[in-house]
mmCIF file as Biopython writes it, N, C-alpha, C and O atoms, coordinates in Angstrom:
data_model
#
loop_
_atom_site.group_PDB
_atom_site.id
_atom_site.type_symbol
_atom_site.label_atom_id
_atom_site.label_alt_id
_atom_site.label_comp_id
_atom_site.label_asym_id
_atom_site.label_entity_id
_atom_site.label_seq_id
_atom_site.pdbx_PDB_ins_code
_atom_site.Cartn_x
_atom_site.Cartn_y
_atom_site.Cartn_z
_atom_site.occupancy
_atom_site.B_iso_or_equiv
_atom_site.auth_seq_id
_atom_site.auth_asym_id
_atom_site.pdbx_PDB_model_num
ATOM 1   N N  . UNK A ? 1  ? -12.120 21.019 20.839 1.0 0.0 1  A 1 
ATOM 2   C CA . UNK A ? 1  ? -10.923 21.547 20.204 1.0 0.0 1  A 1 
ATOM 3   C C  . UNK A ? 1  ? -9.937  20.410 19.955 1.0 0.0 1  A 1 
ATOM 4   O O  . UNK A ? 1  ? -9.624  19.650 20.871 1.0 0.0 1  A 1 
ATOM 5   N N  . UNK A ? 2  ? -9.454  20.290 18.744 1.0 0.0 2  A 1 
ATOM 6   C CA . UNK A ? 2  ? -8.471  19.271 18.386 1.0 0.0 2  A 1 
ATOM 7   C C  . UNK A ? 2  ? -7.072  19.799 18.622 1.0 0.0 2  A 1 
ATOM 8   O O  . UNK A ? 2  ? -6.735  20.901 18.190 1.0 0.0 2  A 1 
ATOM 9   N N  . UNK A ? 3  ? -6.265  19.020 19.301 1.0 0.0 3  A 1 
ATOM 10  C CA . UNK A ? 3  ? -4.876  19.375 19.500 1.0 0.0 3  A 1 
ATOM 11  C C  . UNK A ? 3  ? -4.111  19.006 18.247 1.0 0.0 3  A 1 
ATOM 12  O O  . UNK A ? 3  ? -4.260  17.902 17.722 1.0 0.0 3  A 1 
ATOM 13  N N  . UNK A ? 4  ? -3.297  19.925 17.769 1.0 0.0 4  A 1 
ATOM 14  C CA . UNK A ? 4  ? -2.508  19.687 16.572 1.0 0.0 4  A 1 
ATOM 15  C C  . UNK A ? 4  ? -1.049  19.506 16.957 1.0 0.0 4  A 1 
ATOM 16  O O  . UNK A ? 4  ? -0.551  20.149 17.881 1.0 0.0 4  A 1 
ATOM 17  N N  . UNK A ? 5  ? -0.371  18.620 16.236 1.0 0.0 5  A 1 
ATOM 18  C CA . UNK A ? 5  ? 1.034   18.356 16.480 1.0 0.0 5  A 1 
ATOM 19  C C  . UNK A ? 5  ? 1.806   18.457 15.184 1.0 0.0 5  A 1 
ATOM 20  O O  . UNK A ? 5  ? 1.274   18.223 14.099 1.0 0.0 5  A 1 
ATOM 21  N N  . UNK A ? 6  ? 3.080   18.813 15.319 1.0 0.0 6  A 1 
ATOM 22  C CA . UNK A ? 6  ? 3.991   18.894 14.180 1.0 0.0 6  A 1 
ATOM 23  C C  . UNK A ? 6  ? 5.310   18.256 14.575 1.0 0.0 6  A 1 
ATOM 24  O O  . UNK A ? 6  ? 5.625   18.135 15.759 1.0 0.0 6  A 1 
ATOM 25  N N  . UNK A ? 7  ? 6.078   17.849 13.571 1.0 0.0 7  A 1 
ATOM 26  C CA . UNK A ? 7  ? 7.430   17.356 13.815 1.0 0.0 7  A 1 
ATOM 27  C C  . UNK A ? 7  ? 8.398   18.353 13.177 1.0 0.0 7  A 1 
ATOM 28  O O  . UNK A ? 7  ? 8.157   18.844 12.074 1.0 0.0 7  A 1 
ATOM 29  N N  . UNK A ? 8  ? 9.477   18.643 13.870 1.0 0.0 8  A 1 
ATOM 30  C CA . UNK A ? 8  ? 10.474  19.588 13.381 1.0 0.0 8  A 1 
ATOM 31  C C  . UNK A ? 8  ? 11.343  18.901 12.328 1.0 0.0 8  A 1 
ATOM 32  O O  . UNK A ? 8  ? 11.926  17.848 12.582 1.0 0.0 8  A 1 
ATOM 33  N N  . UNK A ? 9  ? 11.422  19.512 11.138 1.0 0.0 9  A 1 
ATOM 34  C CA . UNK A ? 9  ? 12.218  18.947 10.046 1.0 0.0 9  A 1 
ATOM 35  C C  . UNK A ? 9  ? 13.355  19.873 9.625  1.0 0.0 9  A 1 
ATOM 36  O O  . UNK A ? 9  ? 14.147  19.537 8.744  1.0 0.0 9  A 1 
ATOM 37  N N  . UNK A ? 10 ? 13.429  21.041 10.260 1.0 0.0 10 A 1 
ATOM 38  C CA . UNK A ? 10 ? 14.480  22.008 9.941  1.0 0.0 10 A 1 
ATOM 39  C C  . UNK A ? 10 ? 14.660  22.910 11.161 1.0 0.0 10 A 1 
ATOM 40  O O  . UNK A ? 10 ? 13.684  23.301 11.802 1.0 0.0 10 A 1 
ATOM 41  N N  . UNK A ? 11 ? 15.909  23.236 11.475 1.0 0.0 11 A 1 
ATOM 42  C CA . UNK A ? 11 ? 16.145  24.135 12.607 1.0 0.0 11 A 1 
ATOM 43  C C  . UNK A ? 11 ? 17.325  25.088 12.362 1.0 0.0 11 A 1 
ATOM 44  O O  . UNK A ? 11 ? 18.001  25.509 13.300 1.0 0.0 11 A 1 
ATOM 45  N N  . UNK A ? 12 ? 17.553  25.411 11.118 1.0 0.0 12 A 1 
ATOM 46  C CA . UNK A ? 12 ? 18.669  26.288 10.751 1.0 0.0 12 A 1 
ATOM 47  C C  . UNK A ? 12 ? 18.714  27.540 11.624 1.0 0.0 12 A 1 
ATOM 48  O O  . UNK A ? 12 ? 17.736  28.278 11.739 1.0 0.0 12 A 1 
ATOM 49  N N  . UNK A ? 13 ? 19.868  27.753 12.228 1.0 0.0 13 A 1 
ATOM 50  C CA . UNK A ? 13 ? 20.121  28.918 13.084 1.0 0.0 13 A 1 
ATOM 51  C C  . UNK A ? 13 ? 19.233  28.959 14.328 1.0 0.0 13 A 1 
ATOM 52  O O  . UNK A ? 13 ? 19.172  29.987 15.003 1.0 0.0 13 A 1 
ATOM 53  N N  . UNK A ? 14 ? 18.550  27.867 14.640 1.0 0.0 14 A 1 
ATOM 54  C CA . UNK A ? 14 ? 17.683  27.809 15.817 1.0 0.0 14 A 1 
ATOM 55  C C  . UNK A ? 14 ? 17.886  26.515 16.586 1.0 0.0 14 A 1 
ATOM 56  O O  . UNK A ? 14 ? 16.964  26.023 17.236 1.0 0.0 14 A 1 
ATOM 57  N N  . UNK A ? 15 ? 19.085  25.966 16.515 1.0 0.0 15 A 1 
ATOM 58  C CA . UNK A ? 15 ? 19.365  24.676 17.127 1.0 0.0 15 A 1 
ATOM 59  C C  . UNK A ? 15 ? 19.109  24.666 18.638 1.0 0.0 15 A 1 
ATOM 60  O O  . UNK A ? 15 ? 18.737  23.631 19.190 1.0 0.0 15 A 1 
ATOM 61  N N  . UNK A ? 16 ? 19.301  25.797 19.309 1.0 0.0 16 A 1 
ATOM 62  C CA . UNK A ? 16 ? 19.078  25.853 20.751 1.0 0.0 16 A 1 
ATOM 63  C C  . UNK A ? 16 ? 17.590  25.864 21.095 1.0 0.0 16 A 1 
ATOM 64  O O  . UNK A ? 16 ? 17.209  25.506 22.210 1.0 0.0 16 A 1 
ATOM 65  N N  . UNK A ? 17 ? 16.758  26.267 20.156 1.0 0.0 17 A 1 
ATOM 66  C CA . UNK A ? 17 ? 15.320  26.381 20.401 1.0 0.0 17 A 1 
ATOM 67  C C  . UNK A ? 17 ? 14.518  25.201 19.881 1.0 0.0 17 A 1 
ATOM 68  O O  . UNK A ? 17 ? 13.460  24.882 20.424 1.0 0.0 17 A 1 
ATOM 69  N N  . UNK A ? 18 ? 15.011  24.551 18.834 1.0 0.0 18 A 1 
ATOM 70  C CA . UNK A ? 18 ? 14.273  23.475 18.185 1.0 0.0 18 A 1 
ATOM 71  C C  . UNK A ? 18 ? 15.134  22.241 17.995 1.0 0.0 18 A 1 
ATOM 72  O O  . UNK A ? 18 ? 16.298  22.336 17.607 1.0 0.0 18 A 1 
ATOM 73  N N  . UNK A ? 19 ? 14.550  21.073 18.273 1.0 0.0 19 A 1 
ATOM 74  C CA . UNK A ? 19 ? 15.242  19.806 18.048 1.0 0.0 19 A 1 
ATOM 75  C C  . UNK A ? 19 ? 14.666  19.139 16.811 1.0 0.0 19 A 1 
ATOM 76  O O  . UNK A ? 19 ? 13.453  18.969 16.698 1.0 0.0 19 A 1 
ATOM 77  N N  . UNK A ? 20 ? 15.538  18.762 15.885 1.0 0.0 20 A 1 
ATOM 78  C CA . UNK A ? 20 ? 15.090  18.013 14.716 1.0 0.0 20 A 1 
ATOM 79  C C  . UNK A ? 20 ? 14.414  16.718 15.149 1.0 0.0 20 A 1 
ATOM 80  O O  . UNK A ? 20 ? 14.841  16.076 16.109 1.0 0.0 20 A 1 
ATOM 81  N N  . UNK A ? 21 ? 13.371  16.346 14.445 1.0 0.0 21 A 1 
ATOM 82  C CA . UNK A ? 21 ? 12.611  15.108 14.650 1.0 0.0 21 A 1 
ATOM 83  C C  . UNK A ? 21 ? 11.786  15.105 15.933 1.0 0.0 21 A 1 
ATOM 84  O O  . UNK A ? 21 ? 11.183  14.084 16.264 1.0 0.0 21 A 1 
ATOM 85  N N  . UNK A ? 22 ? 11.743  16.213 16.662 1.0 0.0 22 A 1 
ATOM 86  C CA . UNK A ? 22 ? 10.952  16.275 17.886 1.0 0.0 22 A 1 
ATOM 87  C C  . UNK A ? 22 ? 9.525   16.687 17.553 1.0 0.0 22 A 1 
ATOM 88  O O  . UNK A ? 22 ? 9.290   17.484 16.644 1.0 0.0 22 A 1 
ATOM 89  N N  . UNK A ? 23 ? 8.579   16.133 18.299 1.0 0.0 23 A 1 
ATOM 90  C CA . UNK A ? 23 ? 7.169   16.474 18.139 1.0 0.0 23 A 1 
ATOM 91  C C  . UNK A ? 23 ? 6.844   17.666 19.032 1.0 0.0 23 A 1 
ATOM 92  O O  . UNK A ? 23 ? 7.196   17.692 20.211 1.0 0.0 23 A 1 
ATOM 93  N N  . UNK A ? 24 ? 6.172   18.645 18.451 1.0 0.0 24 A 1 
ATOM 94  C CA . UNK A ? 24 ? 5.762   19.843 19.179 1.0 0.0 24 A 1 
ATOM 95  C C  . UNK A ? 24 ? 4.256   20.024 19.052 1.0 0.0 24 A 1 
ATOM 96  O O  . UNK A ? 24 ? 3.668   19.723 18.014 1.0 0.0 24 A 1 
ATOM 97  N N  . UNK A ? 25 ? 3.642   20.520 20.119 1.0 0.0 25 A 1 
ATOM 98  C CA . UNK A ? 25 ? 2.225   20.859 20.088 1.0 0.0 25 A 1 
ATOM 99  C C  . UNK A ? 25 ? 2.063   22.267 19.533 1.0 0.0 25 A 1 
ATOM 100 O O  . UNK A ? 25 ? 2.799   23.182 19.901 1.0 0.0 25 A 1 
ATOM 101 N N  . UNK A ? 26 ? 1.094   22.425 18.647 1.0 0.0 26 A 1 
ATOM 102 C CA . UNK A ? 26 ? 0.826   23.721 18.026 1.0 0.0 26 A 1 
ATOM 103 C C  . UNK A ? 26 ? -0.129  24.514 18.903 1.0 0.0 26 A 1 
ATOM 104 O O  . UNK A ? 26 ? -1.122  23.982 19.400 1.0 0.0 26 A 1 
ATOM 105 N N  . UNK A ? 27 ? 0.178   25.776 19.085 1.0 0.0 27 A 1 
ATOM 106 C CA . UNK A ? 27 ? -0.722  26.698 19.757 1.0 0.0 27 A 1 
ATOM 107 C C  . UNK A ? 27 ? -1.382  27.520 18.654 1.0 0.0 27 A 1 
ATOM 108 O O  . UNK A ? 27 ? -0.713  28.245 17.918 1.0 0.0 27 A 1 
ATOM 109 N N  . UNK A ? 28 ? -2.684  27.399 18.553 1.0 0.0 28 A 1 
ATOM 110 C CA . UNK A ? 28 ? -3.416  28.064 17.473 1.0 0.0 28 A 1 
ATOM 111 C C  . UNK A ? 28 ? -3.185  29.569 17.514 1.0 0.0 28 A 1 
ATOM 112 O O  . UNK A ? 28 ? -3.347  30.204 18.556 1.0 0.0 28 A 1 
ATOM 113 N N  . UNK A ? 29 ? -2.806  30.133 16.373 1.0 0.0 29 A 1 
ATOM 114 C CA . UNK A ? 29 ? -2.543  31.571 16.257 1.0 0.0 29 A 1 
ATOM 115 C C  . UNK A ? 29 ? -2.843  31.983 14.812 1.0 0.0 29 A 1 
ATOM 116 O O  . UNK A ? 29 ? -1.995  31.852 13.929 1.0 0.0 29 A 1 
ATOM 117 N N  . UNK A ? 30 ? -4.055  32.480 14.591 1.0 0.0 30 A 1 
ATOM 118 C CA . UNK A ? 30 ? -4.501  32.832 13.238 1.0 0.0 30 A 1 
ATOM 119 C C  . UNK A ? 30 ? -3.634  33.913 12.622 1.0 0.0 30 A 1 
ATOM 120 O O  . UNK A ? 30 ? -3.355  33.868 11.424 1.0 0.0 30 A 1 
ATOM 121 N N  . UNK A ? 31 ? -3.201  34.883 13.412 1.0 0.0 31 A 1 
ATOM 122 C CA . UNK A ? 31 ? -2.357  35.969 12.908 1.0 0.0 31 A 1 
ATOM 123 C C  . UNK A ? 31 ? -1.015  35.427 12.417 1.0 0.0 31 A 1 
ATOM 124 O O  . UNK A ? 31 ? -0.516  35.850 11.374 1.0 0.0 31 A 1 
ATOM 125 N N  . UNK A ? 32 ? -0.443  34.507 13.158 1.0 0.0 32 A 1 
ATOM 126 C CA . UNK A ? 32 ? 0.832   33.903 12.766 1.0 0.0 32 A 1 
ATOM 127 C C  . UNK A ? 32 ? 0.672   33.110 11.479 1.0 0.0 32 A 1 
ATOM 128 O O  . UNK A ? 32 ? 1.524   33.174 10.593 1.0 0.0 32 A 1 
ATOM 129 N N  . UNK A ? 33 ? -0.412  32.369 11.381 1.0 0.0 33 A 1 
ATOM 130 C CA . UNK A ? 33 ? -0.659  31.535 10.202 1.0 0.0 33 A 1 
ATOM 131 C C  . UNK A ? 33 ? -0.706  32.381 8.935  1.0 0.0 33 A 1 
ATOM 132 O O  . UNK A ? 33 ? -0.221  31.958 7.886  1.0 0.0 33 A 1 
ATOM 133 N N  . UNK A ? 34 ? -1.285  33.568 9.027  1.0 0.0 34 A 1 
ATOM 134 C CA . UNK A ? 34 ? -1.354  34.479 7.881  1.0 0.0 34 A 1 
ATOM 135 C C  . UNK A ? 34 ? 0.035   34.893 7.399  1.0 0.0 34 A 1 
ATOM 136 O O  . UNK A ? 34 ? 0.220   35.230 6.229  1.0 0.0 34 A 1 
ATOM 137 N N  . UNK A ? 35 ? 1.004   34.865 8.307  1.0 0.0 35 A 1 
ATOM 138 C CA . UNK A ? 35 ? 2.383   35.269 7.994  1.0 0.0 35 A 1 
ATOM 139 C C  . UNK A ? 35 ? 3.290   34.070 7.743  1.0 0.0 35 A 1 
ATOM 140 O O  . UNK A ? 35 ? 4.514   34.202 7.707  1.0 0.0 35 A 1 
ATOM 141 N N  . UNK A ? 36 ? 2.671   32.882 7.569  1.0 0.0 36 A 1 
ATOM 142 C CA . UNK A ? 36 ? 3.404   31.639 7.338  1.0 0.0 36 A 1 
ATOM 143 C C  . UNK A ? 36 ? 4.329   31.290 8.509  1.0 0.0 36 A 1 
ATOM 144 O O  . UNK A ? 36 ? 5.444   30.801 8.325  1.0 0.0 36 A 1 
ATOM 145 N N  . UNK A ? 37 ? 3.828   31.560 9.715  1.0 0.0 37 A 1 
ATOM 146 C CA . UNK A ? 37 ? 4.538   31.218 10.940 1.0 0.0 37 A 1 
ATOM 147 C C  . UNK A ? 37 ? 3.690   30.234 11.736 1.0 0.0 37 A 1 
ATOM 148 O O  . UNK A ? 37 ? 2.499   30.067 11.475 1.0 0.0 37 A 1 
ATOM 149 N N  . UNK A ? 38 ? 4.320   29.589 12.706 1.0 0.0 38 A 1 
ATOM 150 C CA . UNK A ? 38 ? 3.616   28.642 13.569 1.0 0.0 38 A 1 
ATOM 151 C C  . UNK A ? 38 ? 4.067   28.906 15.006 1.0 0.0 38 A 1 
ATOM 152 O O  . UNK A ? 38 ? 5.241   29.174 15.258 1.0 0.0 38 A 1 
ATOM 153 N N  . UNK A ? 39 ? 3.125   28.827 15.938 1.0 0.0 39 A 1 
ATOM 154 C CA . UNK A ? 39 ? 3.446   29.054 17.355 1.0 0.0 39 A 1 
ATOM 155 C C  . UNK A ? 39 ? 3.520   27.709 18.071 1.0 0.0 39 A 1 
ATOM 156 O O  . UNK A ? 39 ? 2.568   26.929 18.063 1.0 0.0 39 A 1 
ATOM 157 N N  . UNK A ? 40 ? 4.664   27.459 18.684 1.0 0.0 40 A 1 
ATOM 158 C CA . UNK A ? 40 ? 4.855   26.226 19.452 1.0 0.0 40 A 1 
ATOM 159 C C  . UNK A ? 40 ? 5.572   26.564 20.756 1.0 0.0 40 A 1 
ATOM 160 O O  . UNK A ? 40 ? 6.098   27.664 20.924 1.0 0.0 40 A 1 
ATOM 161 N N  . UNK A ? 41 ? 5.582   25.607 21.666 1.0 0.0 41 A 1 
ATOM 162 C CA . UNK A ? 41 ? 6.377   25.733 22.880 1.0 0.0 41 A 1 
ATOM 163 C C  . UNK A ? 41 ? 7.724   25.110 22.569 1.0 0.0 41 A 1 
ATOM 164 O O  . UNK A ? 41 ? 7.816   23.919 22.273 1.0 0.0 41 A 1 
ATOM 165 N N  . UNK A ? 42 ? 8.776   25.927 22.639 1.0 0.0 42 A 1 
ATOM 166 C CA . UNK A ? 42 ? 10.103  25.434 22.257 1.0 0.0 42 A 1 
ATOM 167 C C  . UNK A ? 42 ? 10.848  24.864 23.453 1.0 0.0 42 A 1 
ATOM 168 O O  . UNK A ? 42 ? 10.254  24.625 24.504 1.0 0.0 42 A 1 
ATOM 169 N N  . UNK A ? 43 ? 12.142  24.649 23.294 1.0 0.0 43 A 1 
ATOM 170 C CA . UNK A ? 43 ? 12.959  24.025 24.336 1.0 0.0 43 A 1 
ATOM 171 C C  . UNK A ? 43 ? 13.082  24.876 25.606 1.0 0.0 43 A 1 
ATOM 172 O O  . UNK A ? 43 ? 13.440  24.353 26.661 1.0 0.0 43 A 1 
ATOM 173 N N  . UNK A ? 44 ? 12.794  26.159 25.520 1.0 0.0 44 A 1 
ATOM 174 C CA . UNK A ? 44 ? 12.843  27.026 26.705 1.0 0.0 44 A 1 
ATOM 175 C C  . UNK A ? 44 ? 11.607  26.862 27.579 1.0 0.0 44 A 1 
ATOM 176 O O  . UNK A ? 44 ? 11.586  27.305 28.727 1.0 0.0 44 A 1 
ATOM 177 N N  . UNK A ? 45 ? 10.571  26.221 27.025 1.0 0.0 45 A 1 
ATOM 178 C CA . UNK A ? 45 ? 9.319   26.065 27.761 1.0 0.0 45 A 1 
ATOM 179 C C  . UNK A ? 45 ? 8.336   27.192 27.504 1.0 0.0 45 A 1 
ATOM 180 O O  . UNK A ? 45 ? 7.243   27.206 28.070 1.0 0.0 45 A 1 
ATOM 181 N N  . UNK A ? 46 ? 8.712   28.124 26.664 1.0 0.0 46 A 1 
ATOM 182 C CA . UNK A ? 46 ? 7.852   29.259 26.312 1.0 0.0 46 A 1 
ATOM 183 C C  . UNK A ? 46 ? 7.350   29.087 24.889 1.0 0.0 46 A 1 
ATOM 184 O O  . UNK A ? 46 ? 7.959   28.378 24.088 1.0 0.0 46 A 1 
ATOM 185 N N  . UNK A ? 47 ? 6.227   29.747 24.577 1.0 0.0 47 A 1 
ATOM 186 C CA . UNK A ? 47 ? 5.737   29.665 23.204 1.0 0.0 47 A 1 
ATOM 187 C C  . UNK A ? 47 ? 6.311   30.803 22.370 1.0 0.0 47 A 1 
ATOM 188 O O  . UNK A ? 47 ? 6.368   31.955 22.800 1.0 0.0 47 A 1 
ATOM 189 N N  . UNK A ? 48 ? 6.733   30.442 21.168 1.0 0.0 48 A 1 
ATOM 190 C CA . UNK A ? 48 ? 7.339   31.382 20.229 1.0 0.0 48 A 1 
ATOM 191 C C  . UNK A ? 48 ? 6.873   31.071 18.812 1.0 0.0 48 A 1 
ATOM 192 O O  . UNK A ? 48 ? 6.348   29.993 18.533 1.0 0.0 48 A 1 
ATOM 193 N N  . UNK A ? 49 ? 7.077   32.029 17.937 1.0 0.0 49 A 1 
ATOM 194 C CA . UNK A ? 49 ? 6.771   31.853 16.524 1.0 0.0 49 A 1 
ATOM 195 C C  . UNK A ? 49 ? 8.011   31.372 15.777 1.0 0.0 49 A 1 
ATOM 196 O O  . UNK A ? 49 ? 9.128   31.825 16.024 1.0 0.0 49 A 1 
ATOM 197 N N  . UNK A ? 50 ? 7.776   30.438 14.855 1.0 0.0 50 A 1 
ATOM 198 C CA . UNK A ? 50 ? 8.829   29.909 14.006 1.0 0.0 50 A 1 
ATOM 199 C C  . UNK A ? 50 ? 8.289   29.804 12.584 1.0 0.0 50 A 1 
ATOM 200 O O  . UNK A ? 50 ? 7.075   29.765 12.386 1.0 0.0 50 A 1 
ATOM 201 N N  . UNK A ? 51 ? 9.181   29.759 11.588 1.0 0.0 51 A 1 
ATOM 202 C CA . UNK A ? 51 ? 8.722   29.568 10.213 1.0 0.0 51 A 1 
ATOM 203 C C  . UNK A ? 51 ? 7.951   28.249 10.086 1.0 0.0 51 A 1 
ATOM 204 O O  . UNK A ? 51 ? 8.406   27.209 10.561 1.0 0.0 51 A 1 
ATOM 205 N N  . UNK A ? 52 ? 6.800   28.303 9.453  1.0 0.0 52 A 1 
ATOM 206 C CA . UNK A ? 52 ? 5.957   27.109 9.321  1.0 0.0 52 A 1 
ATOM 207 C C  . UNK A ? 52 ? 6.647   26.002 8.539  1.0 0.0 52 A 1 
ATOM 208 O O  . UNK A ? 52 ? 6.367   24.824 8.762  1.0 0.0 52 A 1 
ATOM 209 N N  . UNK A ? 53 ? 7.552   26.362 7.620  1.0 0.0 53 A 1 
ATOM 210 C CA . UNK A ? 53 ? 8.208   25.318 6.825  1.0 0.0 53 A 1 
ATOM 211 C C  . UNK A ? 53 ? 9.278   24.549 7.604  1.0 0.0 53 A 1 
ATOM 212 O O  . UNK A ? 53 ? 9.920   23.654 7.054  1.0 0.0 53 A 1 
ATOM 213 N N  . UNK A ? 54 ? 9.470   24.886 8.857  1.0 0.0 54 A 1 
ATOM 214 C CA . UNK A ? 54 ? 10.374  24.118 9.718  1.0 0.0 54 A 1 
ATOM 215 C C  . UNK A ? 54 ? 9.668   22.872 10.276 1.0 0.0 54 A 1 
ATOM 216 O O  . UNK A ? 54 ? 10.298  22.042 10.930 1.0 0.0 54 A 1 
ATOM 217 N N  . UNK A ? 55 ? 8.372   22.747 10.017 1.0 0.0 55 A 1 
ATOM 218 C CA . UNK A ? 55 ? 7.553   21.695 10.622 1.0 0.0 55 A 1 
ATOM 219 C C  . UNK A ? 55 ? 6.664   21.012 9.595  1.0 0.0 55 A 1 
ATOM 220 O O  . UNK A ? 55 ? 6.307   21.588 8.568  1.0 0.0 55 A 1 
ATOM 221 N N  . UNK A ? 56 ? 6.319   19.765 9.904  1.0 0.0 56 A 1 
ATOM 222 C CA . UNK A ? 56 ? 5.370   19.008 9.107  1.0 0.0 56 A 1 
ATOM 223 C C  . UNK A ? 56 ? 4.271   18.536 10.064 1.0 0.0 56 A 1 
ATOM 224 O O  . UNK A ? 56 ? 4.571   17.977 11.119 1.0 0.0 56 A 1 
ATOM 225 N N  . UNK A ? 57 ? 3.001   18.755 9.705  1.0 0.0 57 A 1 
ATOM 226 C CA . UNK A ? 57 ? 1.908   18.287 10.569 1.0 0.0 57 A 1 
ATOM 227 C C  . UNK A ? 57 ? 1.891   16.765 10.649 1.0 0.0 57 A 1 
ATOM 228 O O  . UNK A ? 57 ? 2.170   16.077 9.666  1.0 0.0 57 A 1 
ATOM 229 N N  . UNK A ? 58 ? 1.562   16.252 11.821 1.0 0.0 58 A 1 
ATOM 230 C CA . UNK A ? 58 ? 1.450   14.801 12.010 1.0 0.0 58 A 1 
ATOM 231 C C  . UNK A ? 58 ? 0.173   14.491 12.777 1.0 0.0 58 A 1 
ATOM 232 O O  . UNK A ? 58 ? -0.409  15.360 13.425 1.0 0.0 58 A 1 
ATOM 233 N N  . UNK A ? 59 ? -0.244  13.250 12.692 1.0 0.0 59 A 1 
ATOM 234 C CA . UNK A ? 59 ? -1.405  12.781 13.438 1.0 0.0 59 A 1 
ATOM 235 C C  . UNK A ? 59 ? -0.907  11.835 14.524 1.0 0.0 59 A 1 
ATOM 236 O O  . UNK A ? 59 ? -0.202  10.865 14.249 1.0 0.0 59 A 1 
ATOM 237 N N  . UNK A ? 60 ? -1.283  12.133 15.743 1.0 0.0 60 A 1 
ATOM 238 C CA . UNK A ? 60 ? -0.927  11.284 16.881 1.0 0.0 60 A 1 
ATOM 239 C C  . UNK A ? 60 ? -2.020  10.226 17.037 1.0 0.0 60 A 1 
ATOM 240 O O  . UNK A ? 60 ? -3.199  10.578 17.076 1.0 0.0 60 A 1 
ATOM 241 N N  . UNK A ? 61 ? -1.669  8.953  17.127 1.0 0.0 61 A 1 
ATOM 242 C CA . UNK A ? 61 ? -2.692  7.920  17.316 1.0 0.0 61 A 1 
ATOM 243 C C  . UNK A ? 61 ? -3.496  8.178  18.591 1.0 0.0 61 A 1 
ATOM 244 O O  . UNK A ? 61 ? -2.952  8.629  19.599 1.0 0.0 61 A 1 
ATOM 245 N N  . UNK A ? 62 ? -4.766  7.892  18.534 1.0 0.0 62 A 1 
ATOM 246 C CA . UNK A ? 62 ? -5.653  8.116  19.675 1.0 0.0 62 A 1 
ATOM 247 C C  . UNK A ? 62 ? -5.102  7.453  20.940 1.0 0.0 62 A 1 
ATOM 248 O O  . UNK A ? 62 ? -5.222  8.012  22.029 1.0 0.0 62 A 1 
ATOM 249 N N  . UNK A ? 63 ? -4.510  6.288  20.809 1.0 0.0 63 A 1 
ATOM 250 C CA . UNK A ? 63 ? -3.979  5.563  21.966 1.0 0.0 63 A 1 
ATOM 251 C C  . UNK A ? 63 ? -2.849  6.312  22.660 1.0 0.0 63 A 1 
ATOM 252 O O  . UNK A ? 63 ? -2.558  6.040  23.825 1.0 0.0 63 A 1 
ATOM 253 N N  . UNK A ? 64 ? -2.205  7.252  21.969 1.0 0.0 64 A 1 
ATOM 254 C CA . UNK A ? 64 ? -1.086  7.994  22.552 1.0 0.0 64 A 1 
ATOM 255 C C  . UNK A ? 64 ? -1.486  9.373  23.073 1.0 0.0 64 A 1 
ATOM 256 O O  . UNK A ? 64 ? -0.664  10.049 23.693 1.0 0.0 64 A 1 
ATOM 257 N N  . UNK A ? 65 ? -2.713  9.805  22.842 1.0 0.0 65 A 1 
ATOM 258 C CA . UNK A ? 65 ? -3.138  11.137 23.262 1.0 0.0 65 A 1 
ATOM 259 C C  . UNK A ? 65 ? -2.994  11.339 24.766 1.0 0.0 65 A 1 
ATOM 260 O O  . UNK A ? 65 ? -2.713  12.455 25.204 1.0 0.0 65 A 1 
ATOM 261 N N  . UNK A ? 66 ? -3.177  10.297 25.565 1.0 0.0 66 A 1 
ATOM 262 C CA . UNK A ? 66 ? -3.072  10.438 27.008 1.0 0.0 66 A 1 
ATOM 263 C C  . UNK A ? 66 ? -1.685  10.926 27.416 1.0 0.0 66 A 1 
ATOM 264 O O  . UNK A ? 66 ? -1.553  11.660 28.395 1.0 0.0 66 A 1 
ATOM 265 N N  . UNK A ? 67 ? -0.652  10.525 26.679 1.0 0.0 67 A 1 
ATOM 266 C CA . UNK A ? 67 ? 0.715   10.944 26.995 1.0 0.0 67 A 1 
ATOM 267 C C  . UNK A ? 67 ? 0.851   12.444 26.832 1.0 0.0 67 A 1 
ATOM 268 O O  . UNK A ? 67 ? 1.427   13.115 27.689 1.0 0.0 67 A 1 
ATOM 269 N N  . UNK A ? 68 ? 0.330   12.972 25.747 1.0 0.0 68 A 1 
ATOM 270 C CA . UNK A ? 68 ? 0.460   14.404 25.463 1.0 0.0 68 A 1 
ATOM 271 C C  . UNK A ? 68 ? -0.463  15.227 26.357 1.0 0.0 68 A 1 
ATOM 272 O O  . UNK A ? 68 ? -0.131  16.363 26.693 1.0 0.0 68 A 1 
ATOM 273 N N  . UNK A ? 69 ? -1.604  14.684 26.744 1.0 0.0 69 A 1 
ATOM 274 C CA . UNK A ? 69 ? -2.539  15.408 27.599 1.0 0.0 69 A 1 
ATOM 275 C C  . UNK A ? 69 ? -2.072  15.445 29.041 1.0 0.0 69 A 1 
ATOM 276 O O  . UNK A ? 69 ? -2.563  16.265 29.817 1.0 0.0 69 A 1 
ATOM 277 N N  . UNK A ? 70 ? -1.142  14.587 29.427 1.0 0.0 70 A 1 
ATOM 278 C CA . UNK A ? 70 ? -0.670  14.565 30.813 1.0 0.0 70 A 1 
ATOM 279 C C  . UNK A ? 70 ? 0.599   15.384 30.999 1.0 0.0 70 A 1 
ATOM 280 O O  . UNK A ? 70 ? 1.128   15.448 32.109 1.0 0.0 70 A 1 
ATOM 281 N N  . UNK A ? 71 ? 1.095   16.008 29.949 1.0 0.0 71 A 1 
ATOM 282 C CA . UNK A ? 71 ? 2.340   16.794 30.044 1.0 0.0 71 A 1 
ATOM 283 C C  . UNK A ? 71 ? 2.037   18.168 30.591 1.0 0.0 71 A 1 
ATOM 284 O O  . UNK A ? 71 ? 2.945   18.984 30.749 1.0 0.0 71 A 1 
#
């Protein structure tokens, strides 16, 4: 399973839940994707759905994967 990451590029009306320019790990959710939503773990530490257009997919270099896998 490949871990997917996104960077937050918009947080209108969700400033307490999302930080601009922060990298978030995506939790796969096919139902959410159909509704143009994305599931991530937000600043509360819980996973929630957010509009997919608030994020841009990014590729984490292989050398940095250990950092994300140890969180």
